[in-house]
N, C-alpha and C positions, 0 to 999 in steps of 0.2 A: 514555369519555375517550380521545382519540387518543393513540397511542403515539409517542413521539419516538425515532427510531432513530439520529440523528446529533446529536452535541453538539460545541460549540466550547470548547476549553480552551487557554489560553496561546497563542492565535493560530493553533491548528491544529484540524482537524476529526477526530473519532474516532467509531467506532461507540459509541453511548451505553453507558456503564457498562463499557467495555473499554479496553484499551490499544492496540487495533487501529485504525490510521489509516484514514480514509476514502480516502486516497491509495492504499493497498494494494488496496482493493476496486475502486476506479475503474480503476486501471491494469490489473488482471486482467480486468475487464469490457471495457475498451477493446481488449484483446488477443484478445477473442473467447471468453473463458472463460464458461461458463454459470454461473448462480447455484449450481447443484448442484456444479460443480467448485470454485468459490470456497469453498463450504461445506466441501468435503473438505479444502481447503488451510488452512482456518481452523477447525479442529475444535472450538474453544471457542465458536463462534458458533452461533446457531439460524437456521433458514431464514428466519424473519421478519426477523431482523436484517440478513441479507444482502440480501434483497429490499427491505427498508426503506432501506438505504444506497444501493442502486441507484436506487430511486425518488427519494430525496432528490437524488442527483446529476442525474438526468434532469430533475427539476423546477427545478433551480438550475444547469443546465449552464453558461451563460455565466460566472456568477460563480465556480463551482468550477473551470472551466477556467483562468480568470485566476489563481485561488489556486494551482493546480498549477504554472502557469508561474512564479509568484513563488517557490514552494517549490523548484523545480528551479534557479532562479537562485541561491537561497541555498545550496543543496547544492554547486553548481558553485563558488561563491565560497569556501566552506569548504574544498573540495578544493584549490582553487588556493592557498590560504594554508597548508594543512597541509604538514608536513614529509613528504618521501617515505618510504615504508616501506623497510626494509632488503631487499635483493634476496632473501635466503633466506626471509624471512617472506612477502614478496609471492608467491614461488613456491609456498610451502605453502598460502597462501590461495587462489590460483588453482587448485591441484590439488583442494583441498577443494570449491571452487565447482563444478568440472567433475564431481566425484564426486556431489555433491548433485543436479545436473541430470540425470546419468545415472540415478540411482535414481528420480527423479520421473518420468522418461519411460518407465520400464519398465511 
């Protein structure tokens, strides 16, 4: 029986049986990350799940690309409507993000 590696829940796509969005895998793949690197970044996934999610994307690329554009539009709309963060909190978040990226690039 064929294994399904992607499922749709509540209007969004996820790696089947996980809380990891297909979006996360696709964006990493589009940025040139290898399946092995993606697997290292999502250590709860198995290699078959990563390869299966990438295969699903490639087989359904036009519709998934349209879905991703719509998802980004929704995120942009939510950000536009959201109240701005206090300056101190925004600074701490930016510092934490920079530190996280520095650790990942080591």
